All heavy atoms as a GROMACS GRO file, in nm:
protein
  593
    1MET      N    1  -0.260  -1.607   2.095
    1MET     CA    2  -0.296  -1.670   1.971
    1MET      C    3  -0.378  -1.574   1.884
    1MET      O    4  -0.352  -1.561   1.766
    1MET     CB    5  -0.376  -1.796   2.000
    1MET     CG    6  -0.415  -1.868   1.877
    1MET     SD    7  -0.376  -2.038   1.900
    1MET     CE    8  -0.488  -2.116   1.797
    2VAL      N    9  -0.475  -1.508   1.944
    2VAL     CA   10  -0.557  -1.414   1.868
    2VAL      C   11  -0.474  -1.291   1.830
    2VAL      O   12  -0.485  -1.241   1.719
    2VAL     CB   13  -0.681  -1.371   1.951
    2VAL    CG1   14  -0.757  -1.261   1.882
    2VAL    CG2   15  -0.771  -1.491   1.975
    3LEU      N   16  -0.387  -1.248   1.920
    3LEU     CA   17  -0.302  -1.132   1.891
    3LEU      C   18  -0.205  -1.164   1.777
    3LEU      O   19  -0.182  -1.080   1.690
    3LEU     CB   20  -0.224  -1.090   2.016
    3LEU     CG   21  -0.138  -0.966   2.003
    3LEU    CD1   22  -0.225  -0.846   1.968
    3LEU    CD2   23  -0.062  -0.940   2.131
    4GLY      N   24  -0.152  -1.284   1.775
    4GLY     CA   25  -0.062  -1.324   1.667
    4GLY      C   26  -0.133  -1.330   1.533
    4GLY      O   27  -0.079  -1.285   1.431
    5ARG      N   28  -0.253  -1.381   1.534
    5ARG     CA   29  -0.330  -1.389   1.409
    5ARG      C   30  -0.368  -1.249   1.360
    5ARG      O   31  -0.360  -1.220   1.241
    5ARG     CB   32  -0.456  -1.472   1.432
    5ARG     CG   33  -0.534  -1.497   1.304
    5ARG     CD   34  -0.649  -1.589   1.327
    5ARG     NE   35  -0.600  -1.719   1.370
    5ARG     CZ   36  -0.676  -1.816   1.416
    5ARG    NH1   37  -0.805  -1.797   1.426
    5ARG    NH2   38  -0.625  -1.931   1.452
    6LEU      N   39  -0.406  -1.162   1.451
    6LEU     CA   40  -0.440  -1.024   1.415
    6LEU      C   41  -0.318  -0.950   1.360
    6LEU      O   42  -0.329  -0.878   1.260
    6LEU     CB   43  -0.496  -0.952   1.538
    6LEU     CG   44  -0.543  -0.809   1.516
    6LEU    CD1   45  -0.661  -0.807   1.418
    6LEU    CD2   46  -0.584  -0.747   1.648
    7THR      N   47  -0.202  -0.971   1.421
    7THR     CA   48  -0.078  -0.911   1.372
    7THR      C   49  -0.045  -0.963   1.233
    7THR      O   50  -0.003  -0.886   1.145
    7THR     CB   51   0.037  -0.941   1.469
    7THR    OG1   52   0.002  -0.895   1.599
    7THR    CG2   53   0.165  -0.875   1.425
    8HIS      N   54  -0.064  -1.089   1.212
    8HIS     CA   55  -0.037  -1.150   1.082
    8HIS      C   56  -0.128  -1.090   0.974
    8HIS      O   57  -0.082  -1.054   0.866
    8HIS     CB   58  -0.058  -1.299   1.094
    8HIS     CG   59  -0.036  -1.377   0.967
    8HIS    ND1   60  -0.017  -1.335   0.850
    8HIS    CD2   61  -0.030  -1.498   0.937
    8HIS    CE1   62  -0.001  -1.420   0.754
    8HIS    NE2   63  -0.011  -1.525   0.807
    9TYR      N   64  -0.256  -1.076   1.002
    9TYR     CA   65  -0.349  -1.018   0.906
    9TYR      C   66  -0.316  -0.872   0.878
    9TYR      O   67  -0.326  -0.826   0.765
    9TYR     CB   68  -0.493  -1.031   0.954
    9TYR     CG   69  -0.547  -1.173   0.951
    9TYR    CD1   70  -0.641  -1.215   1.043
    9TYR    CD2   71  -0.504  -1.264   0.856
    9TYR    CE1   72  -0.692  -1.344   1.040
    9TYR    CE2   73  -0.552  -1.393   0.853
    9TYR     CZ   74  -0.646  -1.433   0.946
    9TYR     OH   75  -0.695  -1.560   0.942
   10ALA      N   76  -0.278  -0.799   0.982
   10ALA     CA   77  -0.241  -0.658   0.964
   10ALA      C   78  -0.117  -0.646   0.877
   10ALA      O   79  -0.110  -0.561   0.787
   10ALA     CB   80  -0.218  -0.591   1.099
   11PHE      N   81  -0.018  -0.731   0.900
   11PHE     CA   82   0.104  -0.730   0.819
   11PHE      C   83   0.073  -0.766   0.674
   11PHE      O   84   0.126  -0.703   0.581
   11PHE     CB   85   0.206  -0.827   0.879
   11PHE     CG   86   0.340  -0.822   0.811
   11PHE    CD1   87   0.427  -0.717   0.836
   11PHE    CD2   88   0.378  -0.921   0.724
   11PHE    CE1   89   0.550  -0.711   0.774
   11PHE    CE2   90   0.501  -0.917   0.661
   11PHE     CZ   91   0.587  -0.812   0.686
   12ASP      N   92  -0.012  -0.864   0.653
   12ASP     CA   93  -0.053  -0.901   0.517
   12ASP      C   94  -0.125  -0.786   0.447
   12ASP      O   95  -0.102  -0.761   0.328
   12ASP     CB   96  -0.144  -1.024   0.519
   12ASP     CG   97  -0.068  -1.152   0.547
   12ASP    OD1   98   0.057  -1.152   0.540
   12ASP    OD2   99  -0.134  -1.254   0.576
   13ALA      N  100  -0.211  -0.716   0.520
   13ALA     CA  101  -0.283  -0.602   0.462
   13ALA      C  102  -0.186  -0.491   0.420
   13ALA      O  103  -0.201  -0.431   0.314
   13ALA     CB  104  -0.386  -0.549   0.561
   14VAL      N  105  -0.084  -0.467   0.501
   14VAL     CA  106   0.016  -0.365   0.467
   14VAL      C  107   0.097  -0.409   0.346
   14VAL      O  108   0.127  -0.327   0.258
   14VAL     CB  109   0.107  -0.335   0.589
   14VAL    CG1  110   0.226  -0.250   0.549
   14VAL    CG2  111   0.028  -0.266   0.698
   15LEU      N  112   0.131  -0.536   0.337
   15LEU     CA  113   0.204  -0.586   0.220
   15LEU      C  114   0.123  -0.570   0.092
   15LEU      O  115   0.176  -0.530  -0.012
   15LEU     CB  116   0.243  -0.732   0.239
   15LEU     CG  117   0.362  -0.760   0.327
   15LEU    CD1  118   0.384  -0.911   0.341
   15LEU    CD2  119   0.487  -0.694   0.273
   16ILE      N  120  -0.005  -0.600   0.098
   16ILE     CA  121  -0.091  -0.585  -0.020
   16ILE      C  122  -0.101  -0.438  -0.058
   16ILE      O  123  -0.093  -0.403  -0.176
   16ILE     CB  124  -0.230  -0.646   0.006
   16ILE    CG1  125  -0.219  -0.798   0.016
   16ILE    CG2  126  -0.328  -0.607  -0.103
   16ILE    CD1  127  -0.342  -0.867   0.068
   17SER      N  128  -0.113  -0.351   0.041
   17SER     CA  129  -0.121  -0.208   0.014
   17SER      C  130   0.010  -0.157  -0.048
   17SER      O  131   0.008  -0.076  -0.142
   17SER     CB  132  -0.152  -0.133   0.144
   17SER     OG  133  -0.162   0.004   0.121
   18ALA      N  134   0.123  -0.205   0.002
   18ALA     CA  135   0.252  -0.165  -0.054
   18ALA      C  136   0.268  -0.218  -0.197
   18ALA      O  137   0.323  -0.150  -0.283
   18ALA     CB  138   0.366  -0.214   0.034
   19PHE      N  139   0.220  -0.338  -0.221
   19PHE     CA  140   0.223  -0.393  -0.357
   19PHE      C  141   0.143  -0.306  -0.453
   19PHE      O  142   0.187  -0.275  -0.564
   19PHE     CB  143   0.170  -0.536  -0.357
   19PHE     CG  144   0.144  -0.591  -0.494
   19PHE    CD1  145   0.250  -0.634  -0.572
   19PHE    CD2  146   0.016  -0.598  -0.545
   19PHE    CE1  147   0.227  -0.684  -0.701
   19PHE    CE2  148  -0.008  -0.646  -0.671
   19PHE     CZ  149   0.098  -0.690  -0.749
   20LEU      N  150   0.023  -0.265  -0.410
   20LEU     CA  151  -0.060  -0.178  -0.493
   20LEU      C  152   0.007  -0.042  -0.516
   20LEU      O  153  -0.003   0.015  -0.625
   20LEU     CB  154  -0.198  -0.160  -0.430
   20LEU     CG  155  -0.286  -0.285  -0.431
   20LEU    CD1  156  -0.413  -0.261  -0.350
   20LEU    CD2  157  -0.320  -0.327  -0.572
   21ALA      N  158   0.077   0.009  -0.414
   21ALA     CA  159   0.148   0.136  -0.431
   21ALA      C  160   0.262   0.121  -0.531
   21ALA      O  161   0.285   0.209  -0.614
   21ALA     CB  162   0.202   0.184  -0.296
   22GLY      N  163   0.334   0.009  -0.524
   22GLY     CA  164   0.441  -0.016  -0.620
   22GLY      C  165   0.388  -0.032  -0.761
   22GLY      O  166   0.449   0.015  -0.858
   23MET      N  167   0.275  -0.097  -0.774
   23MET     CA  168   0.213  -0.112  -0.906
   23MET      C  169   0.171   0.024  -0.960
   23MET      O  170   0.190   0.052  -1.079
   23MET     CB  171   0.091  -0.204  -0.894
   23MET     CG  172   0.036  -0.250  -1.027
   23MET     SD  173  -0.083  -0.383  -1.009
   23MET     CE  174  -0.227  -0.291  -0.965
   24LYS      N  175   0.121   0.110  -0.874
   24LYS     CA  176   0.082   0.245  -0.916
   24LYS      C  177   0.205   0.323  -0.961
   24LYS      O  178   0.202   0.393  -1.062
   24LYS     CB  179   0.013   0.317  -0.801
   24LYS     CG  180  -0.028   0.458  -0.834
   24LYS     CD  181  -0.094   0.524  -0.715
   24LYS     CE  182  -0.125   0.669  -0.742
   24LYS     NZ  183  -0.176   0.736  -0.624
   25ARG      N  184   0.315   0.310  -0.888
   25ARG     CA  185   0.436   0.384  -0.922
   25ARG      C  186   0.498   0.337  -1.053
   25ARG      O  187   0.544   0.417  -1.133
   25ARG     CB  188   0.541   0.366  -0.813
   25ARG     CG  189   0.505   0.429  -0.684
   25ARG     CD  190   0.578   0.561  -0.667
   25ARG     NE  191   0.530   0.627  -0.549
   25ARG     CZ  192   0.595   0.628  -0.434
   25ARG    NH1  193   0.709   0.566  -0.423
   25ARG    NH2  194   0.544   0.692  -0.332
   26SER      N  195   0.501   0.207  -1.074
   26SER     CA  196   0.571   0.156  -1.191
   26SER      C  197   0.487   0.155  -1.317
   26SER      O  198   0.540   0.169  -1.427
   26SER     CB  199   0.626   0.016  -1.164
   26SER     OG  200   0.520  -0.074  -1.141
   27THR      N  201   0.355   0.141  -1.306
   27THR     CA  202   0.270   0.131  -1.425
   27THR      C  203   0.166   0.241  -1.435
   27THR      O  204   0.110   0.261  -1.543
   27THR     CB  205   0.196  -0.003  -1.429
   27THR    OG1  206   0.106  -0.010  -1.319
   27THR    CG2  207   0.293  -0.120  -1.426
   28GLY      N  208   0.136   0.307  -1.325
   28GLY     CA  209   0.031   0.408  -1.326
   28GLY      C  210  -0.107   0.350  -1.303
   28GLY      O  211  -0.206   0.423  -1.297
   29LEU      N  212  -0.117   0.219  -1.288
   29LEU     CA  213  -0.246   0.155  -1.264
   29LEU      C  214  -0.282   0.162  -1.116
   29LEU      O  215  -0.198   0.141  -1.030
   29LEU     CB  216  -0.241   0.008  -1.307
   29LEU     CG  217  -0.222  -0.018  -1.455
   29LEU    CD1  218  -0.202  -0.166  -1.479
   29LEU    CD2  219  -0.342   0.032  -1.533
   30THR      N  220  -0.406   0.191  -1.088
   30THR     CA  221  -0.455   0.198  -0.951
   30THR      C  222  -0.597   0.140  -0.946
   30THR      O  223  -0.668   0.147  -1.046
   30THR     CB  224  -0.452   0.343  -0.899
   30THR    OG1  225  -0.492   0.344  -0.763
   30THR    CG2  226  -0.540   0.434  -0.978
   31PRO      N  227  -0.635   0.081  -0.833
   31PRO     CA  228  -0.771   0.027  -0.824
   31PRO      C  229  -0.875   0.137  -0.842
   31PRO      O  230  -0.860   0.247  -0.790
   31PRO     CB  231  -0.778  -0.031  -0.683
   31PRO     CG  232  -0.640  -0.043  -0.637
   31PRO     CD  233  -0.559   0.056  -0.712
   32SER      N  234  -0.980   0.107  -0.915
   32SER     CA  235  -1.085   0.204  -0.940
   32SER      C  236  -1.211   0.162  -0.865
   32SER      O  237  -1.262   0.053  -0.885
   32SER     CB  238  -1.114   0.213  -1.090
   32SER     OG  239  -1.223   0.297  -1.114
   33PHE      N  240  -1.259   0.251  -0.783
   33PHE     CA  241  -1.382   0.227  -0.709
   33PHE      C  242  -1.488   0.330  -0.749
   33PHE      O  243  -1.580   0.358  -0.675
   33PHE     CB  244  -1.356   0.234  -0.558
   33PHE     CG  245  -1.257   0.133  -0.513
   33PHE    CD1  246  -1.128   0.169  -0.482
   33PHE    CD2  247  -1.292   0.000  -0.504
   33PHE    CE1  248  -1.035   0.074  -0.440
   33PHE    CE2  249  -1.202  -0.096  -0.463
   33PHE     CZ  250  -1.072  -0.058  -0.430
   34LYS      N  251  -1.474   0.386  -0.866
   34LYS     CA  252  -1.562   0.493  -0.912
   34LYS      C  253  -1.687   0.442  -0.985
   34LYS      O  254  -1.774   0.518  -1.015
   34LYS     CB  255  -1.486   0.587  -1.007
   34LYS     CG  256  -1.358   0.641  -0.950
   34LYS     CD  257  -1.381   0.755  -0.856
   34LYS     CE  258  -1.254   0.825  -0.821
   34LYS     NZ  259  -1.196   0.787  -0.695
   35LYS      N  260  -1.691   0.313  -1.015
   35LYS     CA  261  -1.805   0.260  -1.090
   35LYS      C  262  -1.933   0.278  -1.010
   35LYS      O  263  -1.935   0.272  -0.888
   35LYS     CB  264  -1.783   0.113  -1.123
   35LYS     CG  265  -1.676   0.093  -1.226
   35LYS     CD  266  -1.672  -0.050  -1.270
   35LYS     CE  267  -1.567  -0.064  -1.377
   35LYS     NZ  268  -1.555  -0.198  -1.426
   36GLU      N  269  -2.038   0.295  -1.083
   36GLU     CA  270  -2.168   0.320  -1.023
   36GLU      C  271  -2.214   0.201  -0.938
   36GLU      O  272  -2.217   0.088  -0.983
   36GLU     CB  273  -2.270   0.344  -1.135
   36GLU     CG  274  -2.387   0.428  -1.094
   36GLU     CD  275  -2.470   0.466  -1.214
   36GLU    OE1  276  -2.416   0.531  -1.304
   36GLU    OE2  277  -2.586   0.426  -1.215
   37GLY      N  278  -2.247   0.228  -0.814
   37GLY     CA  279  -2.303   0.127  -0.727
   37GLY      C  280  -2.201   0.036  -0.661
   37GLY      O  281  -2.239  -0.047  -0.580
   38LEU      N  282  -2.073   0.049  -0.694
   38LEU     CA  283  -1.974  -0.039  -0.634
   38LEU      C  284  -1.958  -0.007  -0.485
   38LEU      O  285  -1.976  -0.092  -0.400
   38LEU     CB  286  -1.840  -0.027  -0.706
   38LEU     CG  287  -1.730  -0.122  -0.660
   38LEU    CD1  288  -1.773  -0.266  -0.683
   38LEU    CD2  289  -1.602  -0.095  -0.735
   39ILE      N  290  -1.925   0.117  -0.456
   39ILE     CA  291  -1.916   0.162  -0.317
   39ILE      C  292  -1.987   0.296  -0.308
   39ILE      O  293  -1.939   0.396  -0.360
   39ILE     CB  294  -1.768   0.175  -0.272
   39ILE    CG1  295  -1.699   0.041  -0.277
   39ILE    CG2  296  -1.762   0.232  -0.132
   39ILE    CD1  297  -1.554   0.045  -0.243
   40GLU      N  298  -2.101   0.296  -0.244
   40GLU     CA  299  -2.181   0.418  -0.235
   40GLU      C  300  -2.154   0.495  -0.107
   40GLU      O  301  -2.184   0.613  -0.099
   40GLU     CB  302  -2.329   0.382  -0.244
   40GLU     CG  303  -2.366   0.324  -0.378
   40GLU     CD  304  -2.511   0.280  -0.384
   40GLU    OE1  305  -2.583   0.296  -0.284
   40GLU    OE2  306  -2.550   0.228  -0.488
   41ASN      N  307  -2.097   0.430  -0.007
   41ASN     CA  308  -2.074   0.493   0.121
   41ASN      C  309  -1.945   0.576   0.115
   41ASN      O  310  -1.838   0.523   0.090
   41ASN     CB  311  -2.061   0.386   0.229
   41ASN     CG  312  -2.059   0.442   0.368
   41ASN    OD1  313  -2.043   0.562   0.387
   41ASN    ND2  314  -2.074   0.354   0.465
   42PRO      N  315  -1.954   0.708   0.137
   42PRO     CA  316  -1.833   0.791   0.130
   42PRO      C  317  -1.731   0.758   0.240
   42PRO      O  318  -1.612   0.778   0.221
   42PRO     CB  319  -1.884   0.934   0.145
   42PRO     CG  320  -2.022   0.923   0.198
   42PRO     CD  321  -2.073   0.788   0.163
   43ASN      N  322  -1.778   0.704   0.352
   43ASN     CA  323  -1.684   0.666   0.459
   43ASN      C  324  -1.594   0.551   0.415
   43ASN      O  325  -1.477   0.545   0.452
   43ASN     CB  326  -1.759   0.628   0.585
   43ASN     CG  327  -1.826   0.746   0.650
   43ASN    OD1  328  -1.778   0.859   0.638
   43ASN    ND2  329  -1.936   0.723   0.718
   44VAL      N  330  -1.648   0.460   0.336
   44VAL     CA  331  -1.568   0.348   0.286
   44VAL      C  332  -1.461   0.400   0.192
   44VAL      O  333  -1.346   0.355   0.196
   44VAL     CB  334  -1.658   0.243   0.218
   44VAL    CG1  335  -1.574   0.135   0.153
   44VAL    CG2  336  -1.754   0.182   0.318
   45ASN      N  337  -1.496   0.497   0.108
   45ASN     CA  338  -1.397   0.555   0.017
   45ASN      C  339  -1.285   0.623   0.094
   45ASN      O  340  -1.168   0.616   0.055
   45ASN     CB  341  -1.462   0.654  -0.079
   45ASN     CG  342  -1.541   0.584  -0.187
   45ASN    OD1  343  -1.509   0.473  -0.225
   45ASN    ND2  344  -1.644   0.650  -0.235
   46ILE      N  345  -1.318   0.688   0.205
   46ILE     CA  346  -1.216   0.752   0.289
   46ILE      C  347  -1.122   0.647   0.347
   46ILE      O  348  -1.000   0.664   0.347
   46ILE     CB  349  -1.282   0.836   0.400
   46ILE    CG1  350  -1.352   0.957   0.338
   46ILE    CG2  351  -1.181   0.879   0.505
   46ILE    CD1  352  -1.439   1.033   0.435
   47TRP      N  353  -1.178   0.536   0.395
   47TRP     CA  354  -1.095   0.429   0.451
   47TRP      C  355  -1.008   0.364   0.345
   47TRP      O  356  -0.893   0.327   0.372
   47TRP     CB  357  -1.182   0.325   0.522
   47TRP     CG  358  -1.220   0.370   0.658
   47TRP    CD1  359  -1.340   0.423   0.696
   47TRP    CD2  360  -1.138   0.370   0.775
   47TRP    NE1  361  -1.337   0.455   0.828
   47TRP    CE2  362  -1.215   0.424   0.880
   47TRP    CE3  363  -1.008   0.330   0.800
   47TRP    CZ2  364  -1.164   0.438   1.008
   47TRP    CZ3  365  -0.957   0.345   0.928
   47TRP    CH2  366  -1.035   0.398   1.030
   48ILE      N  367  -1.059   0.349   0.224
   48ILE     CA  368  -0.978   0.292   0.116
   48ILE      C  369  -0.863   0.385   0.082
   48ILE      O  370  -0.749   0.339   0.063
   48ILE     CB  371  -1.066   0.263  -0.008
   48ILE    CG1  372  -1.158   0.145   0.021
   48ILE    CG2  373  -0.980   0.234  -0.130
   48ILE    CD1  374  -1.262   0.120  -0.086
   49ASP      N  375  -0.889   0.514   0.077
   49ASP     CA  376  -0.781   0.610   0.052
   49ASP      C  377  -0.675   0.606   0.161
   49ASP      O  378  -0.555   0.613   0.133
   49ASP     CB  379  -0.837   0.752   0.039
   49ASP     CG  380  -0.910   0.775  -0.091
   49ASP    OD1  381  -0.886   0.699  -0.188
   49ASP    OD2  382  -0.992   0.869  -0.097
   50LYS      N  383  -0.718   0.594   0.286
   50LYS     CA  384  -0.622   0.583   0.397
   50LYS      C  385  -0.542   0.454   0.387
   50LYS      O  386  -0.421   0.453   0.411
   50LYS     CB  387  -0.695   0.589   0.531
   50LYS     CG  388  -0.745   0.726   0.566
   50LYS     CD  389  -0.810   0.727   0.703
   50LYS     CE  390  -0.862   0.865   0.736
   50LYS     NZ  391  -0.921   0.870   0.871
   51TYR      N  392  -0.608   0.345   0.352
   51TYR     CA  393  -0.542   0.215   0.337
   51TYR      C  394  -0.435   0.221   0.228
   51TYR      O  395  -0.322   0.177   0.246
   51TYR     CB  396  -0.647   0.108   0.306
   51TYR     CG  397  -0.590  -0.026   0.269
   51TYR    CD1  398  -0.526  -0.105   0.364
   51TYR    CD2  399  -0.601  -0.075   0.139
   51TYR    CE1  400  -0.475  -0.229   0.330
   51TYR    CE2  401  -0.549  -0.198   0.105
   51TYR     CZ  402  -0.487  -0.275   0.201
   51TYR     OH  403  -0.435  -0.396   0.167
   52LEU      N  404  -0.471   0.279   0.114
   52LEU     CA  405  -0.374   0.291   0.005
   52LEU      C  406  -0.264   0.391   0.041
   52LEU      O  407  -0.150   0.376  -0.004
   52LEU     CB  408  -0.445   0.331  -0.124
   52LEU     CG  409  -0.542   0.226  -0.179
   52LEU    CD1  410  -0.616   0.281  -0.299
   52LEU    CD2  411  -0.472   0.097  -0.212
   53GLY      N  412  -0.296   0.490   0.123
   53GLY     CA  413  -0.194   0.585   0.170
   53GLY      C  414  -0.089   0.518   0.258
   53GLY      O  415   0.028   0.555   0.255
   54VAL      N  416  -0.131   0.419   0.335
   54VAL     CA  417  -0.035   0.343   0.416
   54VAL      C  418   0.063   0.271   0.325
   54VAL      O  419   0.184   0.269   0.352
   54VAL     CB  420  -0.109   0.242   0.509
   54VAL    CG1  421  -0.012   0.145   0.572
   54VAL    CG2  422  -0.186   0.316   0.616
   55GLY      N  423   0.014   0.215   0.217
   55GLY     CA  424   0.103   0.148   0.121
   55GLY      C  425   0.201   0.245   0.058
   55GLY      O  426   0.318   0.212   0.038
   56GLU      N  427   0.155   0.366   0.027
   56GLU     CA  428   0.244   0.469  -0.028
   56GLU      C  429   0.354   0.503   0.073
   56GLU      O  430   0.470   0.516   0.038
   56GLU     CB  431   0.165   0.594  -0.064
   56GLU     CG  432   0.072   0.579  -0.181
   56GLU     CD  433   0.143   0.585  -0.314
   56GLU    OE1  434   0.253   0.642  -0.322
   56GLU    OE2  435   0.086   0.532  -0.410
   57TRP      N  436   0.314   0.519   0.200
   57TRP     CA  437   0.411   0.551   0.304
   57TRP      C  438   0.513   0.439   0.320
   57TRP      O  439   0.634   0.465   0.332
   57TRP     CB  440   0.340   0.578   0.436
   57TRP     CG  441   0.436   0.608   0.547
   57TRP    CD1  442   0.495   0.727   0.574
   57TRP    CD2  443   0.484   0.514   0.643
   57TRP    NE1  444   0.579   0.713   0.683
   57TRP    CE2  445   0.574   0.583   0.728
   57TRP    CE3  446   0.461   0.380   0.667
   57TRP    CZ2  447   0.639   0.522   0.833
   57TRP    CZ3  448   0.527   0.319   0.772
   57TRP    CH2  449   0.615   0.389   0.853
   58VAL      N  450   0.467   0.313   0.322
   58VAL     CA  451   0.557   0.199   0.335
   58VAL      C  452   0.653   0.194   0.216
   58VAL      O  453   0.773   0.171   0.233
   58VAL     CB  454   0.478   0.067   0.348
   58VAL    CG1  455   0.567  -0.055   0.333
   58VAL    CG2  456   0.405   0.062   0.480
   59MET      N  457   0.601   0.220   0.097
   59MET     CA  458   0.685   0.220  -0.022
   59MET      C  459   0.790   0.330  -0.014
   59MET      O  460   0.908   0.306  -0.042
   59MET     CB  461   0.596   0.236  -0.145
   59MET     CG  462   0.665   0.209  -0.273
   59MET     SD  463   0.696   0.034  -0.283
   59MET     CE  464   0.746   0.025  -0.450
   60ASP      N  465   0.749   0.452   0.022
   60ASP     CA  466   0.843   0.564   0.034
   60ASP      C  467   0.952   0.535   0.137
   60ASP      O  468   1.070   0.560   0.114
   60ASP     CB  469   0.770   0.692   0.072
   60ASP     CG  470   0.684   0.747  -0.039
   60ASP    OD1  471   0.708   0.711  -0.156
   60ASP    OD2  472   0.592   0.825  -0.008
   61THR      N  473   0.911   0.483   0.252
   61THR     CA  474   1.006   0.453   0.359
   61THR      C  475   1.102   0.343   0.318
   61THR      O  476   1.223   0.352   0.344
   61THR     CB  477   0.930   0.413   0.487
   61THR    OG1  478   0.836   0.516   0.520
   61THR    CG2  479   1.024   0.393   0.603
   62SER      N  480   1.051   0.240   0.252
   62SER     CA  481   1.137   0.130   0.208
   62SER      C  482   1.240   0.177   0.106
   62SER      O  483   1.357   0.140   0.113
   62SER     CB  484   1.052   0.019   0.147
   62SER     OG  485   0.962  -0.032   0.240
   63VAL      N  486   1.196   0.260   0.012
   63VAL     CA  487   1.288   0.312  -0.090
   63VAL      C  488   1.393   0.402  -0.025
   63VAL      O  489   1.511   0.397  -0.060
   63VAL     CB  490   1.210   0.386  -0.200
   63VAL    CG1  491   1.302   0.463  -0.291
   63VAL    CG2  492   1.128   0.287  -0.281
   64ALA      N  493   1.352   0.485   0.070
   64ALA     CA  494   1.447   0.573   0.138
   64ALA      C  495   1.550   0.493   0.218
   64ALA      O  496   1.670   0.524   0.214
   64ALA     CB  497   1.373   0.669   0.230
   65LEU      N  498   1.505   0.390   0.288
   65LEU     CA  499   1.599   0.308   0.366
   65LEU      C  500   1.693   0.230   0.274
   65LEU      O  501   1.813   0.219   0.302
   65LEU     CB  502   1.522   0.211   0.456
   65LEU     CG  503   1.456   0.273   0.578
   65LEU    CD1  504   1.367   0.171   0.648
   65LEU    CD2  505   1.561   0.325   0.674
   66ALA      N  506   1.640   0.176   0.166
   66ALA     CA  507   1.725   0.101   0.074
   66ALA      C  508   1.824   0.193   0.004
   66ALA      O  509   1.938   0.156  -0.021
   66ALA     CB  510   1.639   0.027  -0.029
   67GLY      N  511   1.780   0.316  -0.028
   67GLY     CA  512   1.868   0.410  -0.095
   67GLY      C  513   1.981   0.459  -0.007
   67GLY      O  514   2.090   0.489  -0.056
   68SER      N  515   1.959   0.466   0.123
   68SER     CA  516   2.064   0.512   0.214
   68SER      C  517   2.152   0.397   0.261
   68SER      O  518   2.254   0.418   0.325
   68SER     CB  519   2.003   0.583   0.333
   68SER     OG  520   1.927   0.493   0.411
   69SER      N  521   2.114   0.276   0.228
   69SER     CA  522   2.190   0.159   0.267
   69SER      C  523   2.303   0.133   0.167
   69SER      O  524   2.295   0.170   0.051
   69SER     CB  525   2.096   0.039   0.273
   69SER     OG  526   2.166  -0.081   0.264
   70GLY      N  527   2.404   0.068   0.211
   70GLY     CA  528   2.514   0.032   0.123
   70GLY      C  529   2.489  -0.096   0.046
   70GLY      O  530   2.568  -0.134  -0.040
   71TYR      N  531   2.380  -0.164   0.076
   71TYR     CA  532   2.351  -0.292   0.013
   71TYR      C  533   2.279  -0.278  -0.121
   71TYR      O  534   2.263  -0.375  -0.193
   71TYR     CB  535   2.266  -0.379   0.106
   71TYR     CG  536   2.339  -0.418   0.231
   71TYR    CD1  537   2.306  -0.361   0.353
   71TYR    CD2  538   2.442  -0.512   0.226
   71TYR    CE1  539   2.373  -0.396   0.468
   71TYR    CE2  540   2.509  -0.548   0.342
   71TYR     CZ  541   2.475  -0.490   0.462
   71TYR     OH  542   2.542  -0.525   0.576
   72PHE      N  543   2.232  -0.157  -0.152
   72PHE     CA  544   2.159  -0.134  -0.276
   72PHE      C  545   2.225  -0.022  -0.353
   72PHE      O  546   2.284   0.068  -0.296
   72PHE     CB  547   2.012  -0.094  -0.248
   72PHE     CG  548   1.933  -0.202  -0.183
   72PHE    CD1  549   1.922  -0.210  -0.045
   72PHE    CD2  550   1.866  -0.296  -0.260
   72PHE    CE1  551   1.849  -0.308   0.016
   72PHE    CE2  552   1.792  -0.396  -0.200
   72PHE     CZ  553   1.783  -0.403  -0.062
   73GLU      N  554   2.216  -0.030  -0.485
   73GLU     CA  555   2.266   0.077  -0.570
   73GLU      C  556   2.166   0.104  -0.680
   73GLU      O  557   2.090   0.014  -0.720
   73GLU     CB  558   2.402   0.042  -0.630
   73GLU     CG  559   2.400  -0.077  -0.723
   73GLU     CD  560   2.538  -0.110  -0.776
   73GLU    OE1  561   2.637  -0.079  -0.708
   73GLU    OE2  562   2.544  -0.165  -0.886
   74ARG      N  563   2.163   0.228  -0.726
   74ARG     CA  564   2.070   0.268  -0.833
   74ARG      C  565   2.132   0.240  -0.968
   74ARG      O  566   2.243   0.280  -0.995
   74ARG     CB  567   2.039   0.416  -0.822
   74ARG     CG  568   1.904   0.442  -0.771
   74ARG     CD  569   1.874   0.588  -0.765
   74ARG     NE  570   1.820   0.626  -0.637
   74ARG     CZ  571   1.695   0.599  -0.601
   74ARG    NH1  572   1.615   0.537  -0.682
   74ARG    NH2  573   1.652   0.633  -0.483
   75LYS      N  574   2.056   0.172  -1.051
   75LYS     CA  575   2.095   0.150  -1.190
   75LYS      C  576   1.987   0.207  -1.278
   75LYS      O  577   1.872   0.170  -1.266
   75LYS     CB  578   2.114   0.001  -1.219
   75LYS     CG  579   2.231  -0.059  -1.148
   75LYS     CD  580   2.256  -0.198  -1.193
   75LYS     CE  581   2.380  -0.252  -1.125
   75LYS     NZ  582   2.410  -0.387  -1.167
   76ARG      N  583   2.024   0.294  -1.368
   76ARG     CA  584   1.925   0.356  -1.456
   76ARG      C  585   1.957   0.327  -1.599
   76ARG      O  586   2.057   0.311  -1.646
   76ARG     CB  587   1.921   0.506  -1.435
   76ARG     CG  588   1.871   0.536  -1.296
   76ARG     CD  589   1.864   0.683  -1.277
   76ARG     NE  590   1.836   0.708  -1.137
   76ARG     CZ  591   1.757   0.799  -1.095
   76ARG    NH1  592   1.697   0.877  -1.175
   76ARG    NH2  593   1.737   0.815  -0.967
   0.00000   0.00000   0.00000
C-alpha cells in the first residue's frame, strides 16, 4: 500500500516535470526561482535543476519514441 502510493506520487512528479519541460519547449517559459529570498539554499536549486532535467529527458524520450512509431506523423 505504501509502495503503491509512493509510486503514484513519483509518477505524478515526473508528469508535472514533463509538463513543465513541454511548456518550456513550446513557449520558452520556465519557472523562476531567482527572486530574492525565495530559495536561498544552493542544494535546493541543484535538486530543482535535476527535477526539471528529468522532465526534459522524459520529453525527449517521448518525442523520439513517437517519432519512430508509425502511429504519429509530423505536420508542420
